N, C-alpha and C positions, 0 to 999 in steps of 0.2 A: 134689206138683205137682197143680194143678187141671186138669180136663178141661172143654173148652167146645166143644160140638158145635152150632154155630149158623151158619146161612146166612141172611143178611139179604135183603130183597126186591130191592135194586138192586146193580149192580156197584159204584157209588160207595160205598154203605154198607159193602159187604164190605171194600173197601180201607181205608176210614176206620176200620173196627173194628180192623184190625191195628195201625194207628198209635195209636189211642186206648189199646189195651191196653199197647203199648210205653211210651207216656207215663206211664200209671198206674204201671207197674212202676218206671220210672226216677225219677219225681218223688216218689212216695209209698211207695217200698219195697213195692210191691204183690206179689201172688202170682205165682209162676212158673206159666205156663199152656201147655198144649197145646190149640190150637184146630184144629178141622177144619170145612171147609165145601165145598159142591159148587155150582158155578154152574148156574143154571137157564136161562141164555141165553148165546149167544156174545158175547164182547167181547175186544178186544185190550188187553193191559196192557204198556205200555212200562216198561223199567227207568228209574231216575231220570234218567240222562244220555243216554238214547237219543234219536235224532232221528226224528221221526215219518215223514218222507218216505223215509228210508233203510230203515226197518224194516217198515212196513206198506204194503200196496197200497191207497192211499186210494180209488181208483176202485172197487175190489171191495168194500171196507168200506162205502162210501157206497151202492152198488147193493144190497147185502145188508142194509143197516141195522145194521151191526155197529159199535157205539160204540168209541171209542179212549180209554183212560184211562192214567194214569201212576201208578206206585206210589212209595212213599217209599224203597225199597231199590234197590240196584244190580242188576247182571245184565242178561240179555238180554230181548228182547220175546217174549211168549207169547200164544197164543190160549186164553182161558178159554172153556169150553163144557161142556154136559152130557157126562158120561163122564170128566171130570177130577175128581180128589180133591185138595183143597188142605189143607195143614197149616201151622200157624204155631207156632213155639216162642218164647215170650217168657221169657228167662232173665236173671238177674242176673249181672253180671260179677264173678267171684270175685277174691280177692286173689292167687291163684296158680293154676297149672294151665293146660291147653290153651285154656280159654275166654277167656283174657286177650288173645289175638291173633286177627286175622282168619283167618290160615292155620291156626292151631291149632283154632279153632272149626270151620272147614270139615272138617278131618280127623276130629275127634272125633265130630261129629254124623253125617257121612256114613258113617263106618265103622259106627256103631251102626245106621243105617238099612240099610246094605248087609247086615249080618248078619240083621236082621229080615226083609227081603224075600227073602233067599236061603232062609230057612226056609219061605217060602210058595210058592216057585217051583221049578221043575225047570230047572236051568241056573245057571251062575255069574254072579252079579251083580258088576259092577265099578264103581268110581268113576273117571271119565275127565275130561279137561279140568280145569277148576278146580272145578266143582261139579255135573257131570253124573253121573247114574246110568244104567248101561248093562246091557242083557241081550243076549247074542249079538251084540255090536257095534252094537246099536241103542239109541238114547236113549229112556228112558221118564220121566225126571225131570230138571228143572232147578231150581236153588236159588239163593237170594240172602240177603244179610243187611244190616241197618242197625244201627249201634252208636251208643249215646248214652253219657252219662257213667257211669251205674250199671247199665244194662241194654242188652240187644240183642234184636232179632228175627231169627230164622233161619226162612225159610219157603220152600216149594216146592210143586210140583205133581206128582202121579202121573197118568200117562196110563193109564186103566183100560179105557175103551171109547169113547175120543174119536173124532171125525170127522177122521181124518188128512188126508183130501182137502181139507177146509175150511181146515185149518191151512195147507196149501200154497197155497191161493188167497188167504187174507187176509194172509199174511206174506211179505215179500220174503226173499231169502237174507240171513242176518245180516251186519252190517257187520264183525263179528268172529266167527270160528269156531275151535273147537279143531282141532288137527292131525288128530285121528282122524276128523273128519268127512269130510275129503278131497273137499270140494266137492259132496257128495251133496245132492239135493233133500230137502225136508222129508219127502216121502212115502217116500223111500228111506233116510232117516236115523232116523225115529221108529218106535216100536212101542207097542202097547197091552199091558198086563199081563193083561187079561181076568180080573181078580180082582173079587170083590164088595167094594164100599166098606167094608162092615162088617168084613170080615176084616182089611183094612189098618188101619182105625181101632183095632181090638182089639189088633193087634200093636204099633202105636205106643204105645197106652196102657200096655201091659205093659212095653215097653222103657223108657219114661220114668216108670214108676210113677205115672201120672196117674190116680189112683183116686178123687179127690174132685171132685164137680161144682162148677163155678163158678156160684154162685147170684146174684151181683150183678156187673154190668158197667157200664162208663161210657157209658150210653146217650145222655146229653146231649152228651158230648164227641164221640161218633160222629156225631150229627146236626149238630153245629157243623162238624166237619171235612168232612162230606158237603156242607154248604151253602156253606162258604167256600173249599173247596179242590178236592175230588174231583169236583164237578159243574161246574167252571169250565174253559173253554178256556184261560184264562191259566195254569193249572197243567198240564192234560192235554196241551196242544199247544204248550207254551212253547218247545220246541226243534224 
């Protein structure tokens, strides 16, 4: 597997990069990739089907200059900001095995990550809800996927040293929540791992045997998706 440690300048470009890598793998039988990136500024990211007004506090986001974007995968709304570490797995869909289905993919990848993070942390790491990762009953990671004909992307965020108060300000209570949340506010529901990003990246690289750097990437496709999709209100605010 290839490793790609790249944070692009803008929120739109970083979201476009994930989709471009997925397209490349799906359409041209491209390499399987583990990508990591870290946001330099706060921005809200809606899941594909999320409604803006239900998930984000528009007045707070406007007052604080926090842009709102939409990703190509499902799942819930998150606040990206410094202190978050994002990963993206772009994998081909095999002819057999757990990665053939959504549920099987969730179980397989999250169990691998649970084991990886438990080795770095003191305390039992659990997978709760559909795709949450939890330490001591508190969520530190949300994950989502998008599947195409030959490949899929499975990506998520690890809260390492994020501003949890800002998350509580920018996001409303989610329209859908797992049973274990029990109505808790963002501040009472989330936790930081307080790990160095490099240690988490190294652990993920080892778990996925992502030893070879990705030297060429679809830069033109990223720019095209940034310009025609991820920079446009017609996409970001369509629901």
